N, C-alpha and C positions, 0 to 999 in steps of 0.2 A: 504493500500500500504506500510505502515511501519510495519515491523515484530513486533509482539506483545511484545516480550521480550525487544526490543529496546524502544518501547513506554513506557513500564512500568518502565524501568530503567532511561530513560531520558525524562520525560514528558515536562520539561521546554524548550526543544529544538524545539518542534513541535507545531502545531496548529495555532490558530489566534494570531496575534501580531499587535502592532501599531509601525510603524517605520517611523521616520521623519514626524509624523503627518498623515501618511497613514495607512489604514487598509490593512494588508496582511495576507496570510495564507501559512504556509510553505509547507504542502503537496500539496496544489492546485498549488502553484508556481512550485514545482518540476514536477508535473504531466504535467502542461501546457508547460513548457520549454522542457521537454523530448519529448513530442509529436511534438513540433515545430522543434527540432534539430535532433532527432533520425534518420530520413531518410538520412540527410546529413552526420551524424557521420558514419553510416553504409557505405555510399558511399566512404568516404575518407579512411576508413580502408580497404575496398576492393581495392581501388586504391594503397594503400601502398603495399599490398601483390602482386598485379599485377605487380607493378614496380620491386619488388624484384625477382619475378619469370620470368620476361622478359628475353629471351635468348640474347638480344642485349648486346654488349660490355659495360663495365662500363662507358667508356668515352663517349659513345653515349647516354645511357639511363639516365645518371646523368650529361649531358652537361648543359651549361648555357641555359636558356630559349631562344626560338626563339624571335627575336625582335618584331614580330607581335602577339605573344601570348597575349591574353587578360585576364584581371582579373577583377572580379566584384568589384565595388566601394561600400563599406558599407554606405557611406554618400549619396548615391543616384546618379542619373545621369547615364551616359553611362560608360561602362567598359573602363579601360585604358589599353593600350598595355604596354608590357615590356619596349619598347623604351621610351614611354611617362613617365613612372614611373622613370626610371633611368635618363632621361633628367631632370625631376623635381628635382631629388636629386643633379644632377650636377649644376643646376641653383641655388639651395639653397647654395651649397658650394661656388659658385662664387659670390653670392650676386646679382644675376641677376634676375630681374622680368620677368616672362613669364607666359603663361597660365598654364604651367605644374609645376611651382615651388610649392613645399610643404615642410613642416617640421613637426616634432613631437610636440604634445602638444600645438597647436596654439589656441585652443578654451578655455580650462580650464587650467590656469597656474599650475605649479607644486608647491605644498607646500614645504617650505624649509626643513622640517624635513624628507621628503622622497626623496629629490633631490639627485641623486647619485654623483653629483660633489660638493654639498654644505654641505653634512653631511658625511664627509669622514671617512673611517675606515672599520672594518670588519662587515660582515653579518654572524651572528651565525645561523646555521640551526639545525633542529632536532625536534623530536616529543614533544608534550605537554602533553603526558601521559606516565608515572605517573606524578603526580602533581609536585613533586620536580624538574623535568626537566623543567617545565614551570617557576618555581621560579628561577632556575639557569639561565635561559635565560634572565629573566627580571633584575636580579642582575648583569649581565655581563656588562663589559665596551664596548662591541661591540655596535656601534650605531644603527645597524639594526638587526632584528631578523626575521627568517622565520619559523613560526610554520608549520611543514611539515605533509601533508596528502598524500604524494606520495612516493618517493623512500626511505625516512627514516621515514616513517609514523608509528604511532602505527598500529597494525594489523586491517584490515577491515574485518577479519573473526575470528572465534573462533577456534583455533587449536584443532584437535582431542585430546581428553584426558583432555582438560582444564575444570575445574569445571564450571558448568552453572552459578554460582554466579559471575564469572569473567566477567567484562564488555567488550564489543567489543571496542577495543582501540580507533578507530577514533571518536566514539561518546563520549567516556570519555574525550578525548582531547578537543573536541568541548565544552563539559560541563565545563571543567577546564577554558578555555578561557572566556566563558560567566561569570562565577563566579568571575574570577579575574578582568575583565573589569568593572563589576558592583560593585567592592569594597568589595566583601564578604571575601577576604583573606588579607585585608590591615593590620589588627591588630591582627592576630592570626596565630599560627604555624600549619603546616601540620606535623603530626607525623606518622612515619612508622617504622616497624621493619625490619632491614636489618642485616643478619648474626647474628641473635639472640639478637641484640641490638636495642633499640628504638632510632630513630634519629628524630630530629625536624628541619624543614626547615621553613624559613620566607622570605617574600619579604622585602628586606632591603632598597630599593630605593622608593622615592615618585613617583607617577604616572607621574609627569611632567618630570622625568629623565629616564623613561623607554625607551628602544630602540624602534624605529619605527618597526611595525610588518607588514609583508607581508605574507599572508597565501599561501602555495603552494598546489593547489588542485590536484587531480589525473589527469593523462593524459587521452586523449580521448579514449584510448583502454581499460581502466579499468572500471569495472562495480561492483555495489554493489548489491548482491543478497538479502540483507535484506531490500532493498527499491525497490519496483517493480511498474511499470506502465504498465497497460494492461497485467499483468501477466509476464512481462519480467524484468530482472534486469535493474535498472536505471543507466545511465552514472555517474560514481563517480564525474566527474567534475561538473555536474549540482547539485548533492546533496550537495557537500561541499561548492560551491560558494553561493548557496541559504542559507544554514545554517549559514555560516560565516557572510554574509551580513545582514540577517534578525535579527540574535541574537545579533550582535555586533555593528551595525552602530551607533546607538544613543550614546552608552557608549563611543565609540571611538571618535566621534565628540565632545562630551562634554569634553573629555580629550585633545582636540586640535589636534587629529589625524584624521584618516579616514579609510575606507575600501580599502585595497590594496592587490593585488595578485601577485604571481610569477608563470607564466604559463610555464609548462614543455613540452618538446618533440614535439613541432610543427615542421612539415616538409614542409608544403606548404602554399601558400596564401589562398587556399580553407579551410584549417584547421584553419588558423588564422581568417577567416571570421566567422566560427562557434563560436569562442571565443568572437569576437567582437559582434556578435548578442546576445550571452548569457549575456555579461556584460551590453550591451545597454538595454536589456529587464529588467534586474534587476534594473538598474538606473530608467527606466520608472516606474517600480512597486513601488519604494520607493520615487519617485518624486524629483530626482536630475538631474542636467544638464548632457547631454552626455559628457563623458570624465572626470567626477568627480571621478569615480573608476579608479585609476591608476594601472598600472601593469608593472612588469618587465617580461622578457622572457628569458628562458634558450636557448641559441643557442648551442644545444647539439646533433644535428642531421646533418650528412654530407649532406643529401638531402636538408636540409634547406638552407645551404650555397649558393647553386646555385640560389636560389630564394629569398635571404634575403631582397633585396631592396623592393620587392613586399610585403613580409610579414610585414615589417616595415610600409609600406604605408597603408596596410589594418588596422593596429593597431594605426594609426597616432594620433588619438584623445587622447590616454591614455598611450602609451608606454614610460616608463621612461628610459629603457636601456636594452641591451642584455648582458647576462652573458655567459662567456666561460665555459660551463658545460663540463669540460675536460674529465671526465671518460666516460660518455655516448657518448660523441663525438668520443672517440677512439673506443668504442664498435660499433658505427654506421659505422665507416670507415671499420672495419673488416667485418661487415655485408655486406656493399656495394660490397666488393671484394670477397665475400665468394665462388663464383662459378668459379673464375678465378685462375687456378693453378699458374699463374705468379703473383698473387696478394696476396699470403700468407704473412701475416705480421710477422715481427720478434717478439721476446719475448715481450709481453706487459710490463713486468717489466722494459724493457730497453727504453720505450718510455715515456719520461717525458715532462713537459711543456717547457723545454729548447731544445727539439728536433726540428730540423728545420721546419718540417711540422706543429708542434704545435705553433712555433713562428709565422709562416705565418698566421695561424688561428687566433691568438690573434691580430695580426696587421690588418688583414682584418676586424675583429669585431670592432676594434677601429676606423678604417677609415670610415666604414659605419655609425657608431654612430656620428662621427664628421660631416659627410656630412648631416645627417638627423637632428642633434641637434643644428646646428648653427643658431643663431638669433642675428642680429646686430654685427656680427663678433665674438661673444662669444659662447662658448659651454654652452648655457643657457637652452636648451629645452630637453636635454637627455644626457646620458653619458654611456660608456661601463662599465661593471662590471667584475672583475677578477674571477678566478676559485677557486676551493676548495683546501684548505690545510687540508688534512685528517689525518696527523700524530697526534697522541695523546701523552700525557705524562703519564708515569706510576705513580701510587700512591705510597707513601712512604711505604705502607704495602704490596707491591707486594711480594709474597712468594719466588721469586727467586732474589729479590733485583734488578730488572731491571730498577728501577728508576735511576740507574747509567747511563743509556743511554739517559736520558732526555735532556742533552745538545745537542744531535744530533737532537732531535725533535724541540727544541727551535730555533736552528740555521737554520734548514730547513724552518721553518715558516718565519723567518726574511728574508732569501735570496729569498724565493718564492715571497714575497710581494715587495721586492726591485726590483726584475726583472720585475714584472708586472708594477710597477710605471714607470720604465724607458721605457718599451715598449710603454707606453701610451703618451710619450712626442712627440708631432707632431708639427713641425715648418713649417708654410706657409710663405715663403719670399715674400716681396713686389715686388721684381724684379728678374731678372735672376742672379743666383750666378755664380761666376767664375768656370770653369770646374774643377771638382775634389775637390772643397771646401766643407767641412763638418763642419759647425759652431758648436761649443760646446755650452752646456747649459750656461756656463759662458759668452760666446760671446753674446748670445741672451739676457741674463739678463742685461748685461752691455750696451746694445744698440749698439754694434759694427756691428750688422747686423740688417736690418730692416725687420719687418714682424710680424706675430702673432704666439705666442706659445700657444699650447693647451695642457693642463695637463689632459689626458683622464681617466686613470685608478686610481680612488680615492677610490673605494670600491672593496672588494673582500671577498671571502667566507672562513669560518672556521667551523669546526665540533665539537669543544670541548670548554667548557666555562672557563677553568681554567685561573685565572687572569694573571699569568706569561706568559701563552701561547698567550692569547688574546693581552696582551701588546706587545709581540714580533711582532705580525702582524700589530697592529694598528700603531705602531711608523712610519714605512716607508710610510704608506698611508696618515698619518696625518701631516707629516713633511712639512715645508714650502719649496717651490722650491729652494730657495737660500741655504737651508741647506742640500740638497741631496748629493752634492759632498763631503761635510764634513763627512757624514755618511759612505760613501765608503772609505774615506781616513783616518778614525780614526785609532789610534794605534791598532795593532793586539793584541788581548787578547785571550788566549786559556785556556781550562781546559783539564785534562787528562781523556779520556774515553777508558777503556780497553787498555791502553798503547799507545793511539794515541792522538795527540793534536787536539782538536775540538774548533773552534772559538766560543766565547760567543756571545750573542745577540748584545751587543753594539760594538763588534769588527769591525774594518774595514775589507775590503775584504782580504782574503788570496790569494795566487797566483793562485790556481786552480779556485777559484770563479771569479777572475778578468779575467783570460784567457777565461773562458767560455762566460762571458758577452761581451768580445771583439770579440769573434768569432761570436756572434749573432748581432753585429753591434750597440750595445747601448753604448759601450765605445770605444774610439780611442786607438791608440797604447800607448799613455801616461796615459791611465786610466781615461781620462776625459769623462764626460757624453756627448753623441752626440744624440740630438733629431733626429727623423726621419724627413727628409725634403720631403714635398709634395708640389710641385709647382702647381700653378693654371693651367699652360699649360698641366701638366700631367693628368689632370682630366677635360678637357674642352669639352669632348664628351663621350657619353655612351660607345663607343667601347674601350675607354682607361681604363675603369674599368673592364669589363668582358674580360680578356685576357686569352689566352691559358697558359701563364706562371703562372698566378694566379691560374687557375684551377689545374694545376699540383702541385703547391706548397701546396695547402690545401687538396688535395684529394689523391695524389699518395702514395702508401705504402712507408714508409721510409726504408732505408737500415739497415740491422742488421742480427743477428744470430738467429737460432732456436736451442736451447740447450735442452738436455734431463732434465737437472736440473730445467730449467724454465718450462718445460712441467709439471714436478711434482709439482712445486710451483703453477702453474696455477690450477692444479687439487685440490691442498690443499686449495687454496682460494675459488674456486667454491664450494667444498664440505663443508667447514666450514661455509661459508655464507649460503648455502642452508640449512644446519642443523639448523641454527638459525632462518631462515625464517619459517621452518616447526614448530618451537617452538613459532612463533609469534613475533620474534624480528627482525625488519627491520633495525634499526640503530645498527649495529653489530661491536663490537670491536674485531679485529683479530690480533694476534701476527705474525708479519712477521719475520720468523726465519732467512731469508737472510740478511735483513737490520737491525736486532736487534731493531725494532721499532714496536709500536702498531699503527694500522690504524683504523679509523672509516669507516665502509663500508656501502653502501646502495645497492639498486637493480642494480646499474651500475656495481658493482663488478661481480655479476653473469653473467650479459650480456657480459662483456668483455671476461671473461675467458671461458665461455661456447662457445661463438662465435669463439674464437681463436682455442680452442681444437677441436671443430666440423670441422673447416676448415682443420686442420691438418689431422684428420682422413679421411675426404672426399677425400683429394688429396694424401693421404699417403705421406705427405710432408717430405723431407729429413732433418734429423738432420745435421746441418752445422758445428758443432764443436765437437771434441772428448770430451766425458764426461762420467759420471757414473750415473746409477740409484742409488738412495739413499734410505737407510732404516732408521728406527727410532733409536735414541740413546738418552739416558738421559744425559743432559749436565747441566752446571750451570744455563742455561736459561730455563730449563725444557725439555720436550720431543720434539725433533725436527727431521726433516729429515736431517741427517748429516753424516751417516756412509756409505762409498762406498760399494755398493752391487755387481754390475756387470758393466763392461764397455759397453759403447755404442759409436761406432765409427762414425765419420763424414761420411755422405752419407747413413747411415741407415735410411730406410723409417719408418715413424710412422704408422705401420700397426696395425690391430686389436690385433695382438699378443703382440706388444709392449705396446699398450694401456692397455691390461689386466695386464701386469706387473706393470704399473703405478698404476692401480686400486688396485692391491693386496698389493703393498707396502704402499699405503695410508691406506688401511684397517688395516694393521698391526700397522701403526702409531696410528690410532684411538684407537685401543685396548690398546696400551701402554699408551696413553694419559689418558684414563679412569683409568687404573691401577695406574698411578701416582697420580691421584686425590684421589683414595681410600687410597693410602699409606699416603697421607697428611691429610686424614680425611676431605676432601673437597667434599661435596655432589654435587657441581656444580649447575649452575642456570637452566640447561635445561634437558629435558627428553631424556635420552640416547637411548630410543627405536627408536628415529627418525634417529639415525645414519645409520642403515642398509637401512632405507627408502631412504635417500638421495643418498646412494651408488647405489641402484638399479635404482633410477630415473636417475642419471647421466650416468649409463651404457646404459640405453635405449636412453636417449636424445643424447648422443654423438655418438652412433653407428647407430642411425636412419638416413635414407636419408632425412627425413622430417625436414624442417627448421621451427623453432618456433620464430617468431618475438616477441620482448619483452618477452624473454623466461621465466622470473620469474613468468609469469601467471600460468605456470605448477605447480610451488611451491604453489601457492595460492589454487588451486583446490585440490592438493594432501594433503596439510597441514590440510585442514578441513575435508577430507574424512575419513571414517572409515577404519579399516584394511581390511575389506571385499571388499570395493569399490576400493582400490588402484590399484590392478592389472588390473581390467577391464578398469579403467580410463587411465592407462598408455598404455594399448593395443589400446584403442580408439584414443589416441592422436598420438602415434608414429608408429602404425603398420597397422591399418585397414582402408580401404576406408569408407567414411561416410555411404554409402548405407549398408555396412555390419554391421556397428555399429547400425544404425537405425533398421535394421531387427532383430538383436539380442535383442535390447531393446524391440521391439514389441513382440518378442517371449518369453520374460521374462528371457532370458539367460544373459542379462547384465542389470545393474541398469540404470535408466534414467539419473543419474548423469554422466555416461560415455559419452552419446551423448552431454549433455550440456557442459562437459569439452572439448570434441573434437571441438565443434563449437566456444567456447570462445577462446581457445588457437590458433585456426587457422583462426579466423575472418570469420566464416561462419554464414550467416544470412538467415536461412530457417525456415519457419513455426513459 
């Protein structure tokens, strides 16, 4: 069931093992768990697609659950209704005993090192292959680390053209983790040749000071074709959770840690139940109490928000907190509204975490974690986690000297985490406050108003390990409550960046920053921190939580423009990220020519921009502001889209003809970019032959009426396909009915890989 080349390259990962004194077998566990869970995985993926394809209005098909809708209890007993689950959440918030009261992590306490409120600071995410990336993660000052096997994973396939000696990345990352945890790299360097020079990397911290590690397995919709059960690709989530637990449990426990996971892209309680069953069965196999394997969850699906209390309830034995997975969340909202011509989103570039709908999303996440995590009046049993800061800093050797823009990245990091920390301040007063009174943080800390203050957002994500960058984000998350106001009010310090003053990391707020935070309700008119006030009376019944106002706040498309410049920018991001995926690079650094910054991107990048562009083409959405199509130009920052080519007036529809112009100007940019690399003598990291492949793929994907949920799956199948297979695969996915594909495969007119690709991309389970 394990492909032979994987077994030969990574024999230590597989076979019989002794874990926690129990005899286990990796392949047999994967086989048993796949057979147990596969029927339900198929069912939930079908349900996802059925919901997306339902013709009902968005407000109806994504409405709050009916109060009498029932959900299976993984702890046994009768199903609970939505009303009972939310009533139990309300009762826990009020400190009221009832038959329905529940809270998170009541069976196995949370270890201090993995507690999201007691080990504050950043969570560094990224792949653990190549090995130097794992070393950088362990050497980082971020107190949490997420070895990624999902959106920023090493590749789980071998890209076409890659030498057969190159390992499949996910297994190389798993091997790296095993060797590191077993101490095989404690006293020796890892040497690698980069740009013609040998570089040596070492782990510089003792194991006791390493960050806590939570592995992110693949989502339920991802499959590994190099691991098969009954002749079919196994669910990636099953493969990774078994490999991580069986190979690392003993070493992690000896080091004072444990096996912990970060669960991505759950949409429903039924999907959460699959995860709970999977982790419970692994606990059973290795002989530990249910709830020992702790997990965090990315709240990154709009569909999850409407059912989030029930999802938390299903995972109540082990859930540490929910993370605001901002990028996928935005992509999921665009996806939810994709069929509604009135639901076209504005430019994704204009929707940040300070946009009102994203503020509401972060506050909703914090409120539910507060309600589910309270014990004895303290936020002791869970806590929310902030979202990703994906801006990167440029290295000093950047050929265009773009490290001059680094102060922008560092300040963006600091302000991002300051805003999250302030959004997580929730004050529950003991009594009724006078009308219109909004106590400040200083009032609460001085005891001038009575009640309980909860400091919810103490952890948040970062994508890059540079010490200066991590320090900028750690500081506001780790600061004492009584020091927060002083951080905001510190003297303003700026540095010059391209002729403009940019605040430094330790600077107090400048006027624009202060005004934005005031508009979002976390500062008052005098610039004083104002916690969110949540009274007991405002949440003393389930109906007061699930309101029409809250649904609108977290789900409705925000106001804004659709500009031709941002259409081009979106295509640029999708094409550049897709190009890197076809080359096997999931954690992709891309230069944003508009913002003068470099961003770390993962699969969410492709999802956001492809979803948005597809919806524009589908509805021939109008451009809402006069602008210009841009063509490539060589600037001091490299080759960018910056020269005005032709005007596009407000009201112009985004037709296929206009799409073709966007496509053509990007193709021109690509050629100029490669020519500039040649001029500088830079061979580049990636195979240029994949550039026309992503261009053709995007043309088909964006012009096809067929919607691909989790659209990067197309990149995976095309990325490993031979040149001869690519065209039939694209035809099978985007153009042909399944019956036609099956008939052509049977007749020998199409390769079998075309039918497999069609079924994988479209969640078809037949035969």
